[in-house]
Phi, psi and omega in degrees: 000136183289159178298326180297318179291321177299321180298317180297318183293327185266003177294348181279009176309125188288151177298326179299317179295321179294316181296325177298317179295315180296321179297322181295335182246019186298317183298308183294323180298313179294321181295320179298316181292342177276350179293155179223065182295339178300317180277330181290321184224358175074026183274165176254151181295129183263356174108181180287173183303321182295333177281323187286333188307326181284342190256007178240161182263346183219131174228126185212149169274125184227161168239141184281121182268315184196163176238147174209113184060235179255028176236162174218139174265135183232149174271125179278113181268321183207131180258119181261338179204143178097191182213124172213140180259002180267135176278338177234126179234160181253133180240135183254134179253203189282145172255005179117347183215009179257160182278062180219157175278155173293137182293339180297342180282357178245091187298151177301137180077355175285160185241142185214153167257114188246138173258111192245155174241132178289137175279112182247355174205157185243140175283171182298328183261032184295335180228132179248111182297340178278344176225072186295343179274359181234130187211163174292329182130180180243148177300131183098340173280187182237153172237150181246109180292160180243353187270044179169177181274076182273003180216148175228138178286140181250131175223111185067236179252022181233159178235153176222154183141195181277091181269317184227352184296135181266005179286120184297142173061028175250103183278337185226067177292157180281097180220155177290148176297151183241137178300140178301327180300325179289318177298318179299315179297323178296314180298324181276359180080016182260357178217158182240187180299325181299324179292319178294311183296334176300334176261317190273050180304110183296134180284125184244042176292158178305321180295318180294317180294324178296318179296318179295321179296317179296319181293322179296317179296320179298319179296323180292323180289327179287000000 
């Protein structure tokens, strides 16, 4: 069965199921939208997850195992792009001035689809002896950028977040969850935007449109 037909069949996803998913990620979603990496590191928005997929070397479904300083160890559940032989990898987040999200926004045991970049070189200030628990990272580990939708929340076999929305700095637009299988097919070039959008019917309620309008105006003022 084609992805287009699957999309049509699954459009009947109930609003109740969607609200349950959004509620489960409400804390992290609001916190992500409160981040301000533009002022912290001066970066530009790199786009939704579907744009970013081509520009990273590793994409994986992970569960958060533990946090230490500004790093988190994650269990690799499924690899959608790249190559790693490790079942547990370390991801480095923000130290307060880098273009990364704080790792605290990814609660222990939560599951995510992450678009990661391998750390292949270190800056001069990679280690601060006054804060030994906080570091840029180690060569061979991973970093998670914040200047785009580099992460999607995972619930069951579906993901939610900014997959296709072109609204800048919106990490959690109101959209239906999309099966991981469709995202995997998109990354492999076996599915297109139409297949994703067939699932991620953007919610256009008055409340959602009002929030988008306010966010758009805020972006223009910044």
